[in-house]
N, C-alpha and C positions, 0 to 999 in steps of 0.2 A: 505494500500500500504505499503512495505516495505521501509524505508528512510533510512535505515543504508547504502546502499551504499552509495548512495548520499552526505549522513553527513560524511562517509569515505574519499570520495572524495574532499569535501570541506576542510577536515582536513588536509590532505593531501596536498594540494595546498596550504594552508596556512603553511604547515612547510617549504613546498620547497621555498616560498618566503623569508620565514624567513632565510633559508641556502642562497639562492642565495644573500640577503643582505650583508651577513658576508664577503665575499670576492669575487674580482673580477680580481684575478691576474692571467695570463696565464699558471703560475707553480704552481696553487694552485691545485694540485692534491693528494687528503688523501688518493684515494681510488686507488691507483697507482696501488697495488697488484690484487685487484680484477679488474681493469681495463684491464691490460696487459692478465690477462686470456682470458677476453673477447674478446681482439684483436686479440688473438692467434687463438680463436676458430673461430674470424670471416674470418680471412685470410684461414685457412684451409676451411671453408665454400664457399669461395670465389673459393680459388682453385681449388676444387674438385666437386662443383656444381655449379655457376656461369659462372668462365671460359670458361669449356666447351661449354656453350650454347653459350656465347660472341665468341668464336673463329669461332662458325657455322655461327653465324649472319654475322660475320665481311664479310663475302664473299662478303656483298653486299659492294659498291663504297661508298667511302667516302662522296660524296656529298648524296647520298642517306641516308646515318645515318645521316651529319648532317642538312640535309630538315626533317627528323623525329625528331631531337632535337629540329629544329626551332618550329615544329608543337607542341610539348610538352610544349614549355618556352610560346608558344602562348595561350595556354589553362589556365596559371596561370595567366592571366590577372585578375581575381577577387582579387586574392591576391594581386597581384600588387596595382590596384588600392585602395584596402580597407588601406592598410599600409602606401601608399604615403599620404592618408588624414589624419589618424591618426598622421602622424609625420609632419603634417602641412606643407607639399607640395603639395600645389594644383597645380603649373605648372606642376610638374612630372605626378600627378593623371591625369591631362589633356591628357601629352604626352601617356601613357600608355593605354589611352582609343583612341586615334588616332591611336597608333602603333595598337590596336587590329582591329579597323574596318579596317584599311588599309590593313592587311596581311591577316585577316579573307576573306577578297574578293578578291582583288586584286593578294593577295598572296598565292591564294589558301589554303585559311584556314591556313594559318602560313607556309606552306611549302617552302615558298620565303618570304624575308625581303625585300619586296620594301619600307617600311615606313624608314627603316635607310637609302635608296638613297634620300630619301626626307627630310634627316634632322631629322627625328624622333629617336632618340636614346633610346635603351631598360633603361626602367625604375623599374629595379626589387626591391623590398622590401619584407620582410616577416615580420612574428608578432615578430621574436626573434630579427629581428634589430629594429623592434618596440620598444618593451621591452627594449633595449637597449640604445635608443634614449631619453627614457622616465626617464634612469636613473637607472635602475634596475640592480644591479651586477652581474655577469655571476654566481657565485656561483661554487661550484667543478665541475673539467673536468670528464665526464662521458663517457664510450664507452659502447654503446647501441647494446646489441646481434642481429644481423642482418642489423645492421643500420648503425653505425659507430659512429664517435667523435659527441660529444654535449657536453650539462652542465646543469644545473638545468633550466637557462632562456632559451635557448634553447629547452629544453624538453617542457617547457609549451608552447612555441612558435608554436610547432609540432601541438598541439591541436589546437591552435588557426587558424592555417592556415588550418587543417582539414574542421573547419566549415567555412572558408574562400571562400573554393574551392565549387564551383557547382556540379563537377561532382559525387561525393557520393548522391547527393539530385535529380540530374537530370536524371543519368543513371540508370540502374540495377545495381546488385552488382557484377555480373560477367561480365558485360563489363567493369567496372571500374576495377576490377583485371586484367583484359588480357589490359586495357592501361598501367597501373602502373608496369606490369610486363614487356611490350614492350619498355617502358621507361628505366626500369633499365638496362635490358640488353644490350639495343642502347647504352647508357650513358658508359657502361662497356666497350662494343666493341670500343668506339673512345677514352679508355683511356686505352688501353691495353700495348701498346707499351711503354707510357709514366710512366705507372706503374711500367712496369719493370726495367725501368732504374733509379728511383727513389730507388726501393728497392736495387739494386746494388751499388748504390751511398750513400747511409744512413747507418752510423756507428751504428745507433740505430733506426729502422725505426717506432717504437711505439712514442720516443721523436718528431721524423720528424713530422709525422702525428699530434701529437698534437699541435706544434708550429706553423706547418704551417694553422691548423684549426682555431686557434687563430687570428695568423695575417689576414687570409683571414677576418673573422667575425670583426675582428675590423677596419680593412679597408671598410667593405660594412657599418658597423654603422654609420663611420665618413665620409662615403662618398670618400673613397681614400684620407682624408686628410692627414693623420698619416703616409702615408707612399710616398716614391716616385713615380711618375707614372710609370716608368719602373718597380718595384719592384711590384706594384699594380696589373699590366698588367701580370707579371710573376706569382703570385700570383692568379689570376682567371685561368689560363690555367692550375692548378694543382687541378683536379678532387679530393675531400676529399674521403678517401676508409672507 
């Protein structure tokens, strides 16, 4: 068996961890030149490929789109549970479990959110947040092609969340791809109007997205303790592109 790809992956992960421990400032963007080019590419792909589909999808009433968003949020239960447990938050892990049970039954698979009416507030966590709670620095800012803003730590987190999600292992690949594509289009449809306003208002949209991303992630890692409640709420309403 050829072990070279596995060894290369391990070596790359170790290098990433080393880079991530070097810096954790929100303005640490040594690859800005490359990141801006990828950001420009992502905006063009969004404008000419994703947005036309999202605008057609947007004929659905907002309540229907938000119901689908809740459904996909419900499917993220394994990631929420695992990462709350890894962060030493058994109460939130229990809440995530209770929300999943209630919304998957009474809430018609997650289309509705009766759990919130019963005092079970969302407890979203991901592996990028877990790594941040564990003290791993973010490393340099990265703009990922066709994905969006990230950094070294969050990129490692995406891999962890993939293995924490049950969908790729329980469903056929074509079904998983359809679900993911539907989720992306639906989220984009919900964000269309707000996105256009932000672009019009931002002096440098690249910097705006980078700063909003870091503020949002820092707020999530520290459970909102490092920002005012109103500011945290506003940040959570900003879909990062």
